N, C-alpha and C positions, 0 to 999 in steps of 0.2 A: 503493499500501500506508499509506504512511504519511498519507496524506490521509483513509483508511476507520477507521485505527484513531483519531485525532484526533477524527470524527467520531462514532465509538465513546464515546470518553469524552466529549465533551461533551454524547451523548445519557443517557450512565449519569450524569452530574452533575445536569445539570434531572431525571431522574426521580428519584434521589437528594433535589433540592431540595425538590419538589414532593411527596415522603415526608415531608418532616421540617415540612415550612410545614402539613398535612393534620393532622402528628401534635397538632403545636402548637393546631391549630384546636379538634383533637379534646378537648385537654386541657383548653384554656379553657372552651369548653363545658360539659364534664364539671363541673369548679371551679365554672362560673356556677350551674348546677344544684342541684350538691351543698349549696353555699352557703347557694340560696336554699329549700330547702326541708330541710335540714339543721337550723333553726334555727325557736325554735317561741317564740311571744310569751309561752307558759306553762311556766315554771321548776319548776312542780310547787309553788311554796311561795306559803302568802301570809302577811301579818301577822299574821294569828291563832297561827299557826305559833311565832311568837318572842316575845309577847307572854307574860311572864309576873311570876314576883316574885324577884327577883333579889338573893341577900346578899353584898353586897363585903366582901373579908377585907380587900385591900390597897390604896394607890397604892405603888407605890414610885418614888420620882426615883433620877437616878444623883449626884446631888449632894444635902448637908445642907442644908435652909436652914430659916429660920426665920420662917414665915409670921404665926405669930399673936401675935408680939413678943412671947413669953415668956422672950426668950435662953437656950433650947435649943432646938439644931438638930436635927431626924432627916430621914430617907431617906422614912419615911412621910409621906405626906401626908395620911391621917387622922389623922396625930396634930398636924398642922398648919392642917387647913380642919375647922371643925366641922361643916359642913353636909355635909358627908362621911361622917358617923358615920352619918347619918339613912338607916334601910333605903327605899328609894324601889321604884316599880315603874315597868320600862323596858321 
């Protein structure tokens, strides 16, 4: 009687382990398929979408600096670096 119960437990454990193994194999295969087919090379944006004329209003630093040596410190870097005041196309 005890031997029969032990054999049933062993069989149940083997079936359970096989089911878990099959589940993880299916999960792995599904993940690989989703990753391969879910990513596109083309994200819908091109370089022309971001090229335009922008007016930079300010560059702010955390610490006041005197980069142009005029003895005035400022956190606004546009006051300190002359080339930043020019309008550029980015």
